[in-house]
C-alpha positions as a printed Julia matrix, in Angstrom:
207×3 Matrix{Float64}:
  91.03  150.35  108.24
  89.88  147.87  105.64
  86.17  148.32  104.88
  84.62  145.73  102.63
  81.57  143.54  102.13
  81.78  139.86  103.03
  84.06  137.95  100.64
  84.58  140.92   98.33
  87.68  139.38   96.73
  85.48  138.94   93.65
  82.1   140.13   92.47
  79.28  137.82   93.41
  75.53  137.48   93.34
  74.03  137.71   96.81
  70.61  136.14   97.07
  70.28  135.23  100.76
  71.15  137.03  103.98
  69.11  135.85  106.93
  68.8   134.27  110.36
  70.47  136.79  112.64
  71.1   135.1   116.0
  72.41  136.57  119.24
  73.54  134.81  122.43
  74.69  136.38  125.73
  78.32  135.52  126.49
  78.38  133.73  129.84
  82.04  132.7   130.25
  85.35  133.41  128.55
  88.91  132.41  129.36
  92.08  132.21  127.3
  92.64  128.82  125.73
  89.0   127.69  125.7
  85.94  128.41  123.61
  83.55  131.06  125.0
  80.24  129.75  126.31
  76.81  131.32  125.99
  73.44  131.25  127.66
  70.39  130.49  125.51
  70.38  132.68  122.41
  67.57  133.76  120.11
  66.81  134.72  116.53
  66.54  138.5   116.18
  64.15  140.3   113.82
  64.44  139.86  110.04
  67.97  140.54  108.82
  68.31  143.13  106.04
  72.0   144.03  105.85
  75.3   143.18  107.55
  78.53  145.09  106.94
  81.85  144.24  108.58
  84.87  146.57  108.67
  88.14  145.09  109.9
  90.52  147.42  111.7
  94.17  146.62  111.04
  97.43  147.75  112.53
  99.75  150.01  110.59
 103.16  149.47  112.16
 106.03  149.93  109.71
 109.7   149.05  110.02
 112.24  151.0   107.99
 115.87  150.12  107.32
 118.44  151.39  104.85
 116.06  154.19  103.91
 113.29  151.84  102.81
 110.28  149.96  104.15
 111.35  146.43  105.05
 108.38  145.13  107.06
 104.84  146.02  108.03
 102.37  144.64  110.57
  98.8   144.97  109.28
  97.22  142.3   111.48
  93.55  142.59  112.46
  93.07  144.38  115.8
  89.25  144.58  115.96
  86.18  144.88  113.79
  83.04  146.97  113.43
  79.81  145.18  112.53
  76.79  147.18  111.34
  73.47  145.35  111.07
  70.08  146.47  109.74
  67.08  144.47  110.9
  63.35  145.01  110.42
  62.63  145.28  114.13
  63.93  144.58  117.64
  61.58  143.13  120.23
  61.68  144.03  123.92
  63.54  140.77  124.54
  66.06  141.6   121.81
  66.72  145.07  123.26
  67.21  143.65  126.73
  69.74  141.12  125.44
  71.62  143.53  123.17
  71.33  146.94  124.81
  70.26  146.4   128.41
  66.95  148.22  127.87
  64.97  146.52  130.61
  61.68  146.76  132.5
  61.44  149.7   134.89
  59.1   149.17  137.8
  56.01  147.0   137.66
  53.0   147.52  135.46
  49.77  148.23  137.3
  46.22  147.35  136.38
  45.76  150.6   134.46
  49.42  151.42  133.89
  51.68  150.18  131.08
  54.97  148.43  131.63
  57.79  150.96  131.32
  61.28  150.27  130.0
  64.5   152.14  130.74
  67.88  152.53  129.07
  70.46  153.05  131.8
  74.15  153.84  131.96
  75.36  150.24  132.04
  77.61  148.94  129.3
  75.85  146.86  126.67
  76.3   143.14  127.32
  78.85  141.06  125.42
  77.16  138.68  123.0
  77.97  136.17  120.31
  76.43  137.02  116.95
  75.93  135.2   113.66
  74.01  134.96  110.4
  73.74  133.01  107.15
  74.69  134.32  103.73
  74.47  132.62  100.34
  77.1   132.95   97.61
  75.16  132.14   94.45
  78.34  131.55   92.43
  79.24  128.48   94.47
  77.44  125.35   93.37
  78.33  122.7    95.97
  78.27  124.52   99.34
  76.84  128.0    98.73
  75.57  128.73  102.26
  78.12  130.43  104.49
  77.4   130.75  108.21
  79.33  133.36  110.2
  79.8   133.43  113.97
  81.41  136.35  115.81
  82.53  135.07  119.21
  82.4   138.37  121.1
  80.59  141.58  120.14
  79.12  144.58  121.94
  76.32  146.59  120.33
  74.78  150.04  120.39
  71.71  151.15  118.46
  70.94  154.09  116.2
  67.29  155.09  115.86
  65.67  157.24  113.18
  62.04  158.29  113.45
  60.0   160.31  110.99
  56.35  161.32  110.74
  54.24  159.98  107.9
  54.35  162.06  104.71
  52.81  161.53  101.32
  54.45  158.12  101.02
  55.05  155.4   103.57
  58.69  155.1   104.63
  60.12  152.18  106.58
  62.65  153.14  109.25
  64.44  150.05  110.45
  66.76  149.92  113.47
  70.52  149.74  112.92
  72.75  148.14  115.52
  76.5   148.77  115.44
  78.8   146.36  117.19
  82.45  146.24  118.13
  84.01  142.86  117.33
  86.52  141.71  119.95
  89.2   139.06  119.83
  88.96  135.86  121.84
  91.62  133.2   122.46
  89.63  130.01  121.81
  92.43  127.43  121.73
  95.67  126.37  123.39
  97.57  128.0   120.53
  96.95  131.34  122.3
  96.13  133.15  119.07
  93.56  135.92  118.78
  90.5   134.98  116.73
  87.56  137.17  115.74
  85.16  135.18  113.58
  84.31  131.61  112.67
  82.76  130.63  109.35
  81.69  127.39  107.7
  80.28  126.35  104.31
  77.15  124.22  103.88
  75.21  122.6   101.05
  71.84  123.55  102.54
  70.4   126.51  104.39
  69.0   124.2   107.06
  72.45  122.82  107.86
  73.91  126.34  108.1
  71.14  127.44  110.47
  71.58  124.31  112.61
  75.31  125.06  112.95
  74.54  128.65  114.0
  71.92  127.51  116.49
  74.46  125.21  118.1
  76.96  128.07  118.43
  74.3   130.31  119.99
  73.0   127.61  122.38
  69.6   127.74  120.67
  67.6   124.55  121.1
  64.76  123.71  118.74
  61.93  121.28  119.21
C-alpha cells in the first residue's frame, strides 16, 4: 500500500482545501462515463487523505527479480468535515427517516443494514507553489463511504469533534479503451473555475 498526501512528490504549501461535493451514482457501464443524480456540497471540508492500494505481483527468473506489477487496485479516501446534515447522511450512509413525525413527536432516523450507496466525490485543493493554475479539482468517479463518530462530554475546555467518513475508491471503465480509472483531476487559474468544473461532474446546478 502506498499512503501519501495529494501530490507529495515534493514539499508544498497548502493554503486551500474546500468544496467537498457528493453525487449519487445513477448509472455505470463499461466504456462510458458514469452518470449521477443531483449532487450537493457537504459540510465544510477540513482534511482529505487518499491511500492507493497497489498490487505486489513479482516475476522471478534466473534467480533474480525481472518484473513486478504494482498497478493501482483500489484506494481508501478519509475525509474530515465539520458536520453532516440529515440530507448528507441519507446520501452517503443511507441513514433515513423512520416512520412519520407526529404533532408532538420528533422525526426519527434509522441506520439499517443496507450497503452505503455508491457516490461520486470531489473537492478543490490549492498548490501555492504553482503560479499560473494553482487550483486542482479532484473527482473520484465511484466511492462508497462509512462513518466514524466520536462523542465526548464537555470538560474544562471546549473540544470540537468532527465526523470522519472513510470511503473505498473503486475503478470505473469510462472510455472505449477499456482501462480502469479511479480519479480525474484538472488544474485551474481560479477557484471559481475549479468549483464550476466539480459542480458539472456532480450534476450540481446553480442559479
